[in-house]
C-alpha positions in Angstrom: -7.9 -30.0 7.0 -5.0 -30.3 4.6 -2.2 -27.8 4.8 -2.6 -27.2 1.0 -6.1 -25.9 1.6 -5.2 -23.4 4.2 -4.9 -19.9 2.6 -2.1 -17.9 4.3 -3.1 -14.6 5.8 -2.3 -11.6 3.6 -0.2 -8.9 5.2 0.5 -5.3 4.2 3.8 -3.6 5.1 3.5 0.0 6.4 6.9 1.7 5.7 8.6 5.0 5.0 8.7 8.1 7.2 6.9 6.4 10.1 8.0 6.1 13.8 6.2 2.7 14.0 6.4 0.8 10.7 4.3 -2.4 10.8 3.3 -5.6 9.1 -0.5 -5.8 9.4 -3.1 -8.5 8.5 -6.8 -7.8 8.0 -7.4 -9.1 11.5 -4.9 -6.4 12.8 -6.9 -3.8 10.9 -10.0 -4.7 13.0 -8.4 -2.9 16.0 -9.3 0.5 14.6 -12.9 1.7 14.4 -14.7 0.2 11.4 -16.5 2.5 8.9 -19.0 1.4 6.3 -19.5 2.9 2.9 -21.5 2.1 -0.2 -19.5 2.9 -3.3 -20.4 3.0 -7.0 -17.5 3.4 -9.4 -16.7 2.8 -13.1 -14.3 0.0 -13.9 -12.6 0.1 -17.3 -12.9 -3.7 -17.8 -16.2 -4.5 -16.1 -18.3 -1.4 -16.2 -20.2 0.1 -13.3 -19.6 -1.6 -9.9 -21.6 -1.3 -6.7 -20.3 -2.6 -3.4 -20.5 -2.2 0.4 -17.1 -1.9 2.1 -16.1 -1.8 5.7 -12.8 -1.1 7.4 -10.7 1.5 9.2 -9.9 4.9 7.8 -6.5 5.0 6.1 -5.8 8.2 8.1 -6.4 6.5 11.4 -4.1 3.6 10.6 -1.3 5.8 9.3 -1.7 8.4 12.1 -1.1 5.6 14.6 2.1 4.6 12.8 3.5 8.0 13.6 4.2 9.9 10.4 7.4 12.0 10.6 5.7 15.5 10.5 7.7 18.4 11.9 5.5 19.5 14.9 6.7 23.0 14.6 5.3 23.4 11.1 1.5 23.0 10.8 1.6 22.6 7.1 4.5 20.2 7.0 2.2 17.2 6.5 1.2 18.6 3.1 4.4 17.4 1.6 3.7 13.8 2.5 2.7 11.3 -0.2 1.1 7.8 0.3 2.0 5.1 -2.2 -0.2 2.0 -2.2 0.7 -1.3 -3.9 -1.5 -4.3 -4.5 -0.8 -8.0 -5.2 -1.6 -7.6 -8.9 1.0 -4.8 -9.3 -1.4 -2.0 -9.4 -0.3 1.2 -7.6 -2.1 4.4 -6.4 -0.7 7.6 -5.0 -2.5 9.9 -2.6 -1.4 13.0 -0.8 -1.7 13.3 3.0 -4.0 16.3 2.5 -6.6 14.1 0.8 -7.1 12.0 4.0 -6.3 14.6 6.7 -9.3 15.9 8.7 -7.9 19.5 8.5 -7.9 19.4 4.7 -10.0 17.3 2.3 -10.9 14.6 4.9 -11.7 12.0 2.3 -13.2 8.9 3.8 -10.5 6.6 2.3 -10.8 3.0 3.8 -8.6 0.1 4.1 -11.5 -2.3 3.6 -11.5 -5.5 5.6 -14.8 -6.7 4.1 -16.5 -6.3 0.7 -20.2 -7.1 0.5 -20.0 -8.8 3.9 -17.2 -11.1 2.7 -14.0 -10.9 4.9 -10.8 -10.1 3.0 -8.5 -12.0 5.4 -6.9 -14.2 2.6 -7.0 -11.7 -0.2 -5.8 -8.7 1.9 -7.3 -5.3 2.4 -8.6 -3.1 -0.4 -8.1 0.6 -0.8 -11.5 2.2 -1.2 -12.0 5.8 -2.3 -15.8 6.3 -2.3 -15.4 9.8 -3.7 -13.7 8.5 -6.9 -16.0 8.0 -9.9 -13.4 5.8 -11.6 -12.3 2.7 -9.8 -8.6 2.9 -10.8 -7.4 3.7 -7.3 -9.4 0.9 -5.7 -6.3 -1.3 -5.0 -7.1 -4.9 -4.2 -4.9 -7.1 -2.0 -2.8 -4.3 -0.6 0.8 -5.5 0.1 2.5 -2.2 0.9 1.8 1.3 1.9 4.7 3.7 1.9 4.5 7.2 3.5 7.1 9.5 2.0 7.8 13.1 3.3 11.0 13.4 1.3 9.7 16.4 -0.7 11.3 19.2 1.4 12.2 21.5 -1.5 10.4 22.1 -4.7 13.3 23.9 -6.3 
């Protein structure tokens, strides 16, 4: 096979307030338990979309990266934000409370497959099955940054 026909593996960078930042491929994301969801959402450019996604929970992947929560303060994790960036320049922002099992526990996925098609070359997709609008479905994730720098609101 010609070198020009081989598609490089997409990688996403986990960074920010993490004890274990990482560079992950779709294959790496298969190490976590895979969850399946059927999602229907509205896309501004192509209307109603229905897909089947599978992949690990965003919470599981980020929890394993060691977010820098203060263990003495139970609610400290509520100040953490999660910024997601895709290859096309789209961005989404989530709060840690959205994905945390003690709070909203939203089943947000880092999809490794869409409709049974692997996303190895394209990169994982952010999937928020609870969203009616597809704006936060970020394709080809290149970066996820966890930021707990919001210590004071004054």
